[in-house]
Structures are given as structure tokens and as C-alpha cells.
C-alpha positions as CSV (number, residue, x, y, z in Angstrom):
1,M,0.0,0.0,0.0
2,S,1.3,3.5,-0.9
3,Q,2.3,6.0,1.8
4,G,-0.5,8.3,0.6
5,R,-3.1,5.6,1.0
6,K,-1.8,4.7,4.5
7,A,-1.9,8.3,5.5
8,A,-5.5,8.6,4.2
9,E,-6.6,5.6,6.1
10,R,-5.1,6.9,9.4
11,L,-6.8,10.3,9.0
12,S,-10.1,9.0,7.6
13,G,-13.1,10.2,9.6
14,K,-11.0,12.3,12.0
15,I,-12.4,15.5,13.6
16,V,-9.8,18.3,13.2
17,L,-10.1,21.6,15.0
18,I,-8.0,24.4,13.5
19,T,-7.7,27.9,15.1
20,G,-6.9,30.9,12.9
21,A,-8.3,29.0,9.9
22,S,-9.4,31.9,7.8
23,S,-6.1,32.4,6.0
24,G,-2.4,31.4,5.8
25,I,-1.3,28.3,7.5
26,G,-4.7,27.6,9.0
27,E,-6.5,27.7,5.7
28,A,-3.8,25.7,3.9
29,T,-3.9,23.0,6.7
30,A,-7.7,22.6,6.2
31,I,-7.2,22.1,2.5
32,D,-4.4,19.7,2.9
33,Y,-6.4,17.5,5.3
34,L,-9.2,17.4,2.7
35,E,-6.7,16.5,-0.1
36,A,-5.1,13.8,2.0
37,T,-8.4,12.1,2.7
38,N,-10.3,13.0,-0.4
39,G,-12.7,14.9,1.8
40,D,-13.3,12.0,4.3
41,I,-12.7,14.2,7.3
42,K,-14.6,16.6,9.7
43,L,-13.2,20.1,10.1
44,I,-13.9,22.6,12.8
45,L,-12.6,25.9,11.4
46,T,-12.4,28.9,13.7
47,A,-11.2,32.5,13.3
48,R,-12.2,36.0,14.1
49,R,-13.4,36.7,10.5
50,F,-16.6,34.8,10.0
51,E,-17.3,36.0,6.5
52,V,-13.9,34.7,5.3
53,L,-14.7,31.3,7.0
54,K,-18.1,31.3,5.1
55,T,-16.3,31.8,1.8
56,L,-13.8,29.0,2.7
57,K,-16.6,26.7,3.6
58,G,-18.4,27.3,0.3
59,K,-15.2,26.5,-1.6
60,I,-14.8,23.3,0.4
61,A,-18.4,22.3,-0.2
62,K,-17.9,22.7,-4.0
63,D,-14.5,20.8,-4.1
64,Y,-15.1,18.2,-1.4
65,P,-18.8,17.4,-1.1
66,K,-18.2,14.5,1.2
67,A,-16.5,16.7,3.9
68,S,-18.3,17.9,7.0
69,V,-17.3,21.4,8.0
70,H,-18.4,23.4,11.0
71,I,-17.3,27.1,11.1
72,E,-17.6,29.5,14.1
73,T,-16.2,32.8,15.1
74,L,-13.6,32.4,17.9
75,D,-11.1,34.9,19.2
76,V,-8.8,32.9,21.4
77,T,-7.9,36.0,23.4
78,R,-11.4,35.9,24.8
79,T,-10.6,32.9,26.8
80,E,-14.0,32.9,28.6
81,T,-15.6,31.9,25.3
82,I,-13.5,28.9,24.6
83,E,-15.0,26.3,27.0
84,P,-18.6,27.2,26.0
85,F,-17.5,27.0,22.3
86,I,-16.2,23.4,22.9
87,A,-19.2,22.4,25.0
88,N,-21.7,23.6,22.4
89,L,-20.2,22.0,19.3
90,P,-22.7,20.0,17.3
91,E,-22.7,16.3,18.3
92,E,-20.9,15.0,15.3
93,F,-18.0,17.4,15.9
94,K,-17.6,16.9,19.7
95,S,-15.1,14.1,19.9
96,I,-12.1,16.1,18.6
97,D,-9.2,14.0,17.4
98,I,-6.7,16.6,16.3
99,L,-6.2,20.1,17.6
100,I,-4.1,22.6,15.5
101,N,-3.2,25.6,17.7
102,N,-2.4,27.8,14.8
103,A,-3.8,31.2,15.8
104,G,-1.0,33.6,16.5
105,K,0.4,37.0,15.7
106,A,3.4,39.4,15.8
107,L,2.7,43.1,16.4
108,G,5.3,45.7,15.7
109,S,9.1,45.5,15.5
110,D,10.3,47.7,18.4
111,A,13.2,47.8,20.8
112,V,12.5,47.2,24.5
113,G,11.6,50.5,26.1
114,S,9.4,51.6,23.2
115,I,7.1,48.6,22.8
116,D,3.4,49.4,22.8
117,T,1.6,47.9,25.8
118,E,-1.3,46.8,23.7
119,D,1.1,45.0,21.3
120,I,2.5,43.1,24.3
121,R,-0.9,42.1,25.4
122,G,-2.0,41.2,21.9
123,M,0.9,38.8,21.3
124,M,0.9,37.2,24.8
125,D,-2.9,36.8,24.9
126,T,-3.0,35.2,21.4
127,N,0.2,33.2,21.2
128,V,0.4,32.0,24.8
129,I,-2.8,32.4,26.9
130,G,-5.2,31.6,24.1
131,L,-3.2,28.5,23.0
132,I,-3.1,27.2,26.6
133,A,-6.8,27.9,27.1
134,M,-7.7,26.1,23.9
135,T,-5.5,23.1,24.9
136,Q,-7.0,22.9,28.3
137,A,-10.5,22.9,26.9
138,V,-9.9,20.1,24.4
139,L,-7.6,17.9,26.4
140,P,-10.3,16.3,28.6
141,I,-12.0,15.1,25.4
142,M,-8.8,13.4,24.3
143,K,-8.1,12.0,27.8
144,A,-11.6,10.5,28.0
145,K,-10.8,8.3,24.9
146,N,-7.0,8.1,25.5
147,S,-6.2,9.3,22.0
148,G,-5.6,12.5,20.1
149,D,-3.0,14.8,18.6
150,I,-2.2,18.4,19.7
151,V,-0.1,20.4,17.2
152,N,1.3,23.7,18.5
153,L,2.6,26.2,16.0
154,G,5.9,27.6,17.3
155,S,8.6,29.5,15.5
156,I,12.3,29.8,15.0
157,A,11.8,32.8,17.3
158,G,11.2,30.3,20.1
159,L,14.7,29.0,19.7
160,D,16.7,31.9,18.5
161,A,15.7,35.4,19.8
162,Y,16.4,38.4,17.6
163,P,16.5,42.2,18.2
164,T,13.2,44.1,18.0
165,G,11.3,40.9,18.4
166,S,11.6,40.4,22.2
167,I,7.9,40.0,23.0
168,Y,7.1,37.7,20.0
169,C,10.2,35.7,20.8
170,A,9.2,35.5,24.5
171,S,5.8,34.2,23.5
172,K,7.2,31.5,21.2
173,F,9.7,30.4,23.9
174,A,6.7,30.0,26.1
175,V,4.9,27.9,23.5
176,R,8.0,25.7,23.3
177,G,8.2,25.2,27.1
178,F,4.5,24.6,27.4
179,T,4.6,22.0,24.6
180,H,7.5,20.0,26.0
181,S,6.0,20.0,29.5
182,L,2.7,18.9,28.1
183,R,4.3,16.0,26.2
184,K,6.0,14.8,29.4
185,E,2.7,15.0,31.3
186,L,1.0,12.9,28.7
187,I,3.7,10.3,28.4
188,N,1.5,7.6,29.9
189,T,-1.3,8.2,27.4
190,K,-1.8,7.8,23.7
191,I,-2.1,11.5,23.2
192,R,0.6,12.9,21.0
193,V,2.0,16.4,21.2
194,F,3.8,18.1,18.3
195,L,5.7,21.4,18.0
196,I,6.2,22.8,14.5
197,A,8.5,25.8,14.3
198,P,8.7,27.6,11.0
199,G,11.2,30.1,9.8
200,L,10.3,32.6,7.1
201,V,6.8,32.0,5.8
202,E,5.0,34.4,3.5
203,T,1.4,34.9,4.6
204,E,-0.6,37.7,6.0
205,F,1.6,37.5,9.1
206,S,3.9,40.3,8.2
207,V,1.1,42.6,7.1
208,V,-0.5,42.2,10.5
209,R,2.9,42.7,12.2
210,Y,3.4,46.0,10.3
211,K,-0.2,47.0,10.9
212,G,-1.2,47.1,7.3
213,D,2.0,48.6,5.9
214,K,2.2,46.4,2.8
215,N,5.6,47.9,1.7
216,A,7.2,47.1,5.1
217,A,5.6,43.6,5.0
218,D,6.9,42.9,1.5
219,S,10.4,44.0,2.4
220,V,10.7,41.0,4.7
221,Y,10.7,38.7,1.7
222,N,12.7,40.9,-0.8
223,N,15.3,39.0,-2.8
224,L,14.6,35.6,-1.3
225,E,12.1,32.7,-1.6
226,P,10.4,32.1,1.7
227,L,8.3,29.1,2.7
228,S,4.6,29.1,1.8
229,A,1.7,28.3,4.0
230,E,1.4,25.0,2.1
231,D,4.9,24.0,3.1
232,I,3.9,24.1,6.7
233,S,0.5,22.6,6.3
234,D,2.1,19.7,4.4
235,L,4.3,19.0,7.4
236,I,1.3,19.2,9.8
237,V,-0.7,16.7,7.9
238,Y,2.4,14.4,7.4
239,S,3.2,14.5,11.2
240,T,-0.4,13.7,12.3
241,S,-0.7,10.9,9.7
242,R,2.1,8.8,11.1
243,R,1.5,5.5,12.9
244,Q,0.1,6.1,16.4
245,N,3.4,5.0,18.0
246,T,5.3,7.7,16.2
247,V,5.6,11.3,17.3
248,V,7.3,13.9,15.1
249,A,7.9,15.8,18.3
250,D,9.8,18.9,17.4
251,T,10.3,20.2,13.9
252,L,12.2,23.2,12.7
253,I,11.5,24.1,9.1
254,F,13.4,26.7,7.1
255,P,13.5,27.9,3.5
256,T,16.8,27.1,1.9
257,C,17.9,30.7,2.2
258,Q,17.7,30.6,6.0
259,A,19.9,29.1,8.7
260,S,18.7,30.9,11.9
261,A,16.3,33.7,12.8
262,S,18.8,36.3,11.6
263,H,21.0,34.4,9.3
264,I,19.2,34.8,5.9
265,Y,20.7,35.0,2.5
266,R,19.3,37.5,0.1
267,E,20.3,37.4,-3.5
268,T,21.8,40.6,-4.9
269,I,20.1,42.1,-7.9
């Protein structure tokens, strides 16, 4: 049997919850799960932008008519809404098999001493507090059936801190620590915990970081070829489709022009 067929069989019928699913890595991950299973999967797609989720659901319905998709507005920084959201999921989506903690952001690029307090809160609340709250809400479901996968999106910034990124780096170091601790806590279960840490990926991420300044966002990727959202989603689907006894525990993924957070080769033109 081919590797693709084996992966499809392992993922078939699974319930996958993806945060930050309206664009970028979240959207690409939803599509990759559909492609890997020929639509034989159940997706819970959440984000702050419900209209964008509606458009995505319509596209999925057209391309993968067998798929079941539930969409709902969810802002992970509003942690008081997370447990009610999980409790009120439709019956066919309640037994979550895979959680993709994808929602995250960077805001600004400022040196310590001039960082906006709201930017600090925005990054910590989304990247750390929201991720932890989502995990705590879903984990009892997985513990009850002694199975499940938790995928946390980290970053090279969680390994290699760089100037003017102190808060974002701190948040991703926190994600790394939380993920490794959680994996050790669950060592006597069949719940797997994954950390995927990308380097440069071209998505809306930089536009958000530079608060809509498209020129500043584009300059991040000048004269190089970054990763795409699909490069990361492919790795997520690959990792969660391994045999149950296999954990692709901690993956750092770069474009070929990158060797660390700040060691990046740009072609001269």
C-alpha cells in the first residue's frame, strides 16, 4: 500500500479543530487534510473573520462534497468563550481527534523600552494564553478516549531570539516550554504532542505585524524565496498521519535561504 493511502486511512473520519483557519497556514492546513483524505474528514474551522470562513466553507463544499465542515467565530484572546464553544459544538464534531493551535500573531518591531503595551498584550494573549486555554478545553476530550493529537505552531523565534522581536520571541519560547512540558505530562497516554517551528513563511503574518503597511511587510521577503503556508500545512498533515506509535515531536523548518532567525541569504540584484 502506498504511503499516501496509508496516511489517508489513518486520517479518515477524524475530527480536526483548527484555530486561525481563515487564511495562511490555518486555511492551507484545512485544504491539505481534505486533499489527504479525499474529503473524508470533519473540520472545525475557527477564526475572528466569520465572513472569510463562510467563503472557505463554500469552496470546500464545492470541491469536497463528502467533507463535513463546522465554522464558528472564535477569538482565542477571549478565553472565557473557549469552553462554551467546545461544550456547544454539534454532536458530530464533539469528539475532537486533532487540535491545531495555529492562531498567532506578531505586532510591531520595536526595541525594549518603546514597545506598545497593547502589542505586548495582543501577542501574549493570542500566542500563549489563548493557546493554553484552547488546549485545556480540548484535552479532557482526548483524555476520555485516550487518543488525540495536539499540534502547536511555534517559530524559530522560540529557539533563536532576535533584536526588536523580544515579545514575540518570548511568546514563542513560552509555547516551546509549554509544549515540551505537556508532552511529558501525557507520556503515559496515547495523546501525541507536536511542535512545528517555521522560519520565514510568506502569509498575512507580516502585514499584521506591520499594521497594514504592505511595503514594510513585502520588504521582509525581498530577494529571497520564503516558505509558503502550504509548506507548513504539508508538514502538519504528514506529522499527524504517522503511525500512532510515532511522534514527530519537534520540527524546525526553514526555506533554503535561512539558517537561523537572523542568518538569511538575500540574492543581490
